[in-house]
Backbone as JSON Lines, residues from 0, in Angstrom:
{"i":0,"aa":"M","n":[0.86,-1.18,0.0],"ca":[0.0,0.0,0.0],"c":[0.9,1.24,0.0]}
{"i":1,"aa":"P","n":[0.75,2.13,-0.98],"ca":[1.63,3.32,-1.05],"c":[1.29,4.33,0.05]}
{"i":2,"aa":"N","n":[2.29,5.13,0.37],"ca":[2.11,6.12,1.44],"c":[1.34,7.35,0.99]}
{"i":3,"aa":"N","n":[1.38,7.69,-0.29],"ca":[0.75,8.9,-0.78],"c":[-0.54,8.6,-1.52]}
{"i":4,"aa":"N","n":[-1.43,7.92,-0.88],"ca":[-2.69,7.66,-1.54],"c":[-3.68,8.78,-1.26]}
{"i":5,"aa":"F","n":[-4.85,8.7,-1.86],"ca":[-5.84,9.76,-1.76],"c":[-6.32,9.99,-0.33]}
{"i":6,"aa":"F","n":[-6.51,8.9,0.42],"ca":[-7.03,9.03,1.77],"c":[-6.04,9.76,2.69]}
{"i":7,"aa":"N","n":[-4.76,9.47,2.58],"ca":[-3.76,10.16,3.4],"c":[-3.69,11.65,3.04]}
{"i":8,"aa":"I","n":[-3.73,11.96,1.76],"ca":[-3.71,13.37,1.35],"c":[-4.97,14.08,1.82]}
{"i":9,"aa":"F","n":[-6.11,13.4,1.74],"ca":[-7.37,13.98,2.2],"c":[-7.34,14.27,3.71]}
{"i":10,"aa":"I","n":[-6.85,13.33,4.51],"ca":[-6.75,13.53,5.95],"c":[-5.78,14.66,6.28]}
{"i":11,"aa":"Y","n":[-4.67,14.74,5.55],"ca":[-3.68,15.8,5.76],"c":[-4.29,17.17,5.49]}
{"i":12,"aa":"I","n":[-4.98,17.31,4.37],"ca":[-5.61,18.59,4.03],"c":[-6.72,18.92,5.0]}
{"i":13,"aa":"L","n":[-7.51,17.92,5.39],"ca":[-8.58,18.14,6.37],"c":[-8.0,18.58,7.71]}
{"i":14,"aa":"G","n":[-6.91,17.99,8.14],"ca":[-6.26,18.39,9.39],"c":[-5.75,19.82,9.35]}
{"i":15,"aa":"I","n":[-5.13,20.2,8.23],"ca":[-4.66,21.58,8.08],"c":[-5.84,22.54,8.09]}
{"i":16,"aa":"A","n":[-6.91,22.21,7.38],"ca":[-8.08,23.09,7.33],"c":[-8.73,23.24,8.7]}
{"i":17,"aa":"L","n":[-8.83,22.14,9.43],"ca":[-9.42,22.22,10.77],"c":[-8.53,23.01,11.73]}
{"i":18,"aa":"T","n":[-7.21,22.88,11.6],"ca":[-6.29,23.64,12.44],"c":[-6.4,25.14,12.15]}
{"i":19,"aa":"V","n":[-6.44,25.49,10.87],"ca":[-6.59,26.91,10.5],"c":[-7.93,27.45,10.98]}
{"i":20,"aa":"A","n":[-8.98,26.65,10.84],"ca":[-10.31,27.08,11.3],"c":[-10.33,27.25,12.81]}
{"i":21,"aa":"L","n":[-9.66,26.36,13.55],"ca":[-9.6,26.48,15.0],"c":[-8.86,27.75,15.41]}
{"i":22,"aa":"F","n":[-7.72,28.01,14.79],"ca":[-6.97,29.24,15.1],"c":[-7.78,30.49,14.77]}
{"i":23,"aa":"A","n":[-8.46,30.49,13.64],"ca":[-9.28,31.65,13.27],"c":[-10.42,31.84,14.26]}
{"i":24,"aa":"T","n":[-11.01,30.76,14.71],"ca":[-12.09,30.85,15.7],"c":[-11.58,31.38,17.02]}
{"i":25,"aa":"V","n":[-10.44,30.89,17.46],"ca":[-9.87,31.37,18.73],"c":[-9.51,32.84,18.64]}
{"i":26,"aa":"I","n":[-8.95,33.26,17.53],"ca":[-8.59,34.68,17.36],"c":[-9.85,35.55,17.32]}
{"i":27,"aa":"A","n":[-10.86,35.12,16.6],"ca":[-12.1,35.89,16.53],"c":[-12.8,35.94,17.88]}
{"i":28,"aa":"F","n":[-12.82,34.83,18.6],"ca":[-13.45,34.79,19.92],"c":[-12.7,35.68,20.9]}
{"i":29,"aa":"G","n":[-11.37,35.63,20.86],"ca":[-10.57,36.49,21.74],"c":[-10.78,37.96,21.44]}
{"i":30,"aa":"A","n":[-10.85,38.32,20.16],"ca":[-11.1,39.71,19.79],"c":[-12.49,40.15,20.23]}
{"i":31,"aa":"T","n":[-13.46,39.26,20.12],"ca":[-14.82,39.6,20.55],"c":[-14.87,39.83,22.05]}
{"i":32,"aa":"I","n":[-14.22,38.97,22.83],"ca":[-14.18,39.14,24.29],"c":[-13.47,40.43,24.65]}
{"i":33,"aa":"F","n":[-12.38,40.76,23.96],"ca":[-11.66,42.01,24.23],"c":[-12.54,43.21,23.95]}
{"i":34,"aa":"V","n":[-13.23,43.22,22.83],"ca":[-14.08,44.36,22.48],"c":[-15.23,44.49,23.46]}
{"i":35,"aa":"L","n":[-15.85,43.38,23.81],"ca":[-16.97,43.45,24.76],"c":[-16.51,43.92,26.13]}
{"i":36,"aa":"S","n":[-15.37,43.45,26.6],"ca":[-14.88,43.9,27.91],"c":[-14.48,45.37,27.84]}
{"i":37,"aa":"F","n":[-13.92,45.81,26.72],"ca":[-13.57,47.22,26.59],"c":[-14.81,48.1,26.6]}
{"i":38,"aa":"V","n":[-15.85,47.67,25.87],"ca":[-17.06,48.49,25.76],"c":[-17.81,48.52,27.08]}
{"i":39,"aa":"Y","n":[-17.95,47.39,27.74],"ca":[-18.78,47.32,28.93],"c":[-18.05,47.61,30.23]}
{"i":40,"aa":"V","n":[-16.72,47.69,30.22],"ca":[-15.97,47.97,31.44],"c":[-15.24,49.31,31.33]}
{"i":41,"aa":"F","n":[-14.39,49.47,30.33],"ca":[-13.53,50.65,30.28],"c":[-14.26,51.9,29.8]}
{"i":42,"aa":"V","n":[-15.16,51.78,28.86],"ca":[-15.88,52.97,28.38],"c":[-16.74,53.58,29.48]}
{"i":43,"aa":"P","n":[-17.53,52.81,30.25],"ca":[-18.25,53.44,31.37],"c":[-17.32,54.06,32.4]}
{"i":44,"aa":"L","n":[-16.18,53.41,32.67],"ca":[-15.23,54.01,33.61],"c":[-14.68,55.33,33.08]}
{"i":45,"aa":"L","n":[-14.4,55.4,31.8],"ca":[-13.93,56.65,31.21],"c":[-15.0,57.73,31.26]}
{"i":46,"aa":"V","n":[-16.25,57.35,31.03],"ca":[-17.35,58.32,31.09],"c":[-17.52,58.83,32.52]}
{"i":47,"aa":"I","n":[-17.47,57.93,33.5],"ca":[-17.6,58.34,34.9],"c":[-16.43,59.25,35.29]}
{"i":48,"aa":"A","n":[-15.22,58.9,34.88],"ca":[-14.06,59.74,35.19],"c":[-14.17,61.1,34.52]}
{"i":49,"aa":"F","n":[-14.7,61.16,33.32],"ca":[-14.85,62.45,32.64],"c":[-15.86,63.33,33.37]}
{"i":50,"aa":"F","n":[-17.01,62.75,33.74],"ca":[-18.01,63.56,34.46],"c":[-17.52,63.98,35.83]}
{"i":51,"aa":"R","n":[-16.74,63.13,36.5],"ca":[-16.17,63.51,37.79],"c":[-15.16,64.63,37.61]}
{"i":52,"aa":"W","n":[-14.38,64.58,36.55],"ca":[-13.4,65.64,36.29],"c":[-14.12,66.96,36.02]}
{"i":53,"aa":"I","n":[-15.2,66.92,35.22],"ca":[-15.98,68.13,34.95],"c":[-16.59,68.67,36.24]}
{"i":54,"aa":"W","n":[-17.14,67.77,37.05],"ca":[-17.76,68.2,38.31],"c":[-16.75,68.83,39.24]}
{"i":55,"aa":"L","n":[-15.57,68.22,39.41],"ca":[-14.55,68.79,40.28],"c":[-14.0,70.1,39.71]}
{"i":56,"aa":"R","n":[-13.95,70.19,38.41],"ca":[-13.46,71.43,37.8],"c":[-14.39,72.6,38.09]}
{"i":57,"aa":"F","n":[-15.7,72.36,38.03],"ca":[-16.64,73.44,38.33],"c":[-16.8,73.64,39.83]}
{"i":58,"aa":"K","n":[-16.63,72.6,40.62],"ca":[-16.76,72.73,42.08],"c":[-15.62,73.55,42.66]}
{"i":59,"aa":"Y","n":[-14.41,73.31,42.21],"ca":[-13.25,74.04,42.71],"c":[-12.74,75.01,41.66]}
{"i":60,"aa":"K","n":[-13.65,75.74,41.05],"ca":[-13.28,76.64,39.96],"c":[-12.4,77.78,40.45]}
{"i":61,"aa":"D","n":[-12.69,78.34,41.61],"ca":[-11.97,79.51,42.1],"c":[-10.83,79.16,43.05]}
{"i":62,"aa":"E","n":[-10.72,77.92,43.45],"ca":[-9.68,77.54,44.39],"c":[-8.49,76.94,43.67]}
{"i":63,"aa":"R","n":[-7.32,77.17,44.24],"ca":[-6.11,76.56,43.7],"c":[-5.88,75.25,44.42]}
{"i":64,"aa":"I","n":[-5.49,74.24,43.7],"ca":[-5.23,72.95,44.32],"c":[-3.91,73.04,45.07]}
{"i":65,"aa":"T","n":[-3.95,72.73,46.37],"ca":[-2.74,72.74,47.17],"c":[-2.4,71.3,47.54]}
{"i":66,"aa":"Y","n":[-1.14,71.0,47.46],"ca":[-0.65,69.67,47.79],"c":[-0.06,69.7,49.18]}
{"i":67,"aa":"Y","n":[0.06,68.55,49.81],"ca":[0.54,68.49,51.18],"c":[1.99,68.9,51.31]}
{"i":68,"aa":"K","n":[2.79,68.75,50.27],"ca":[4.21,69.08,50.36],"c":[4.46,70.57,50.11]}
{"i":69,"aa":"D","n":[3.43,71.38,49.84],"ca":[3.62,72.8,49.57],"c":[3.55,73.64,50.84]}
{"i":70,"aa":"K","n":[3.61,73.06,52.02],"ca":[3.44,73.8,53.27],"c":[4.5,74.85,53.48]}
């Protein structure tokens, strides 16, 4: 029985295709998880930090910020 028959070539190509498909799926899934975590975690934190910065800017509009080492 020869080593390079149709069935061996078919299994080899199928294995390569499944490996490439698995890597593409893992990369797409990882990118999706990254985007979802960025949108649902970091964007709200940035929005909250921005509104807090605006609020503190208007709250202490006339005062100068003094640090503890400036005594």
